C-alpha positions as CSV (number, residue, x, y, z in Angstrom):
1,X,-5.2,13.4,-1.1
2,X,-2.3,11.1,-1.8
3,X,0.3,10.0,0.7
4,X,3.8,8.9,-0.2
5,X,6.1,7.2,2.4
6,X,9.7,6.4,1.7
7,X,11.8,3.8,3.4
8,X,15.1,2.0,3.0
9,X,17.6,4.7,3.6
10,X,20.5,4.3,6.0
11,X,24.3,4.4,6.5
12,X,26.4,2.4,4.0
13,X,30.0,2.3,2.9
14,X,31.2,3.4,-0.5
15,X,30.6,0.7,-3.0
16,X,27.6,-0.8,-1.3
17,X,24.0,-1.0,-2.4
18,X,20.6,0.1,-1.1
19,X,17.0,-0.3,-2.2
20,X,14.7,2.6,-1.5
21,X,10.9,2.0,-1.5
22,X,8.0,4.5,-1.8
23,X,4.5,3.3,-1.0
24,X,1.6,5.5,-2.1
25,X,-1.9,5.5,-0.7
26,X,-5.0,7.6,-0.5
27,X,-6.6,8.4,-3.8
28,X,-8.2,5.7,-5.8
29,X,-6.7,7.1,-8.9
30,X,-3.4,5.8,-10.2
31,X,-0.3,7.9,-10.3
32,X,0.6,8.5,-13.9
33,X,4.2,9.2,-13.1
34,X,6.5,8.8,-10.1
35,X,10.0,10.0,-9.5
36,X,13.0,10.0,-7.1
37,X,14.7,13.2,-6.3
38,X,17.5,13.9,-3.8
39,X,18.8,16.9,-1.9
40,X,22.2,17.2,-0.4
41,X,23.0,19.8,2.3
42,X,23.4,23.2,0.7
43,X,22.3,22.0,-2.7
44,X,19.1,22.2,-4.7
45,X,16.8,19.2,-5.0
46,X,17.7,17.2,-8.2
47,X,16.1,14.5,-10.2
48,X,17.5,11.0,-9.9
49,X,15.1,9.1,-12.0
50,X,11.4,9.0,-13.0
51,X,9.0,6.4,-14.5
52,X,5.8,6.9,-16.4
53,X,3.7,4.3,-18.3
54,X,6.4,1.8,-17.4
55,X,9.2,3.8,-19.1
56,X,12.1,4.7,-16.9
57,X,14.2,7.8,-17.4
58,X,17.5,8.5,-15.6
59,X,19.2,11.7,-14.9
60,X,23.0,11.9,-15.3
61,X,23.7,12.3,-11.6
62,X,23.4,8.5,-10.9
63,X,22.9,7.0,-14.4
64,X,24.2,3.5,-14.7
65,X,24.1,3.0,-11.0
66,X,20.4,3.1,-10.3
67,X,17.3,1.3,-11.5
68,X,13.8,2.6,-11.0
69,X,10.8,0.3,-11.0
70,X,7.2,0.2,-9.9
71,X,5.0,-2.6,-8.6
72,X,1.5,-1.3,-9.2
73,X,-0.1,-4.2,-7.4
74,X,1.7,-3.0,-4.3
75,X,1.4,0.7,-5.0
76,X,5.1,0.8,-4.5
77,X,8.0,2.4,-6.4
78,X,11.6,1.3,-5.9
79,X,15.1,2.7,-6.5
80,X,17.9,0.2,-6.5
81,X,21.2,2.0,-6.0
82,X,24.6,0.3,-6.6
83,X,28.2,1.3,-6.2
84,X,27.2,4.2,-3.9
85,X,29.6,7.0,-3.4
86,X,30.0,9.6,-0.6
87,X,28.7,12.3,-3.0
88,X,25.4,10.3,-3.1
89,X,24.8,11.3,0.5
90,X,21.4,13.1,0.5
91,X,17.8,13.0,1.5
92,X,16.0,11.0,-1.1
93,X,12.4,12.0,-1.9
94,X,9.7,10.2,-3.9
95,X,7.2,12.2,-5.9
96,X,4.1,11.5,-7.9
97,X,1.6,13.1,-10.2
98,X,-1.7,12.1,-11.8
99,X,-1.7,14.5,-14.7
100,X,1.0,13.9,-17.2
101,X,1.2,17.6,-17.9
102,X,1.4,18.7,-14.3
103,X,4.4,19.2,-12.0
104,X,5.0,16.6,-9.3
105,X,2.3,17.4,-6.8
106,X,2.7,14.7,-4.2
107,X,5.8,14.3,-2.1
108,X,7.1,12.0,0.6
109,X,8.9,13.1,3.7
110,X,12.2,11.8,2.5
111,X,14.7,9.2,3.6
112,X,18.3,9.8,4.5
113,X,21.0,8.0,2.7
114,X,24.6,8.4,4.0
115,X,27.6,6.9,2.3
116,X,30.8,6.8,4.2
117,X,34.2,6.7,2.5
């Protein structure tokens, strides 16, 4: 069993920055890949960015405004978000998987990000 816990969300004004963190614990096995998703009210959950084997990948939704990273020594993944916009308001979730060919199996509870105009 793997547990993921996000933190760092909050209320910010448009143009400001936030850093989200996701700490994973439980299994002794490393997570092969981790990702950040978000879900706004009334919308489907969407990928923001993922990282596997140290290689980041960014979805178009926030490309150029976010940086995903991992600190394996701390079992922590980060999402640095810059120039936030009101449309970035959503619950942000971290996810992880051990099998590169599997779907994301492990999910956090989410952290709310609210961007005011």
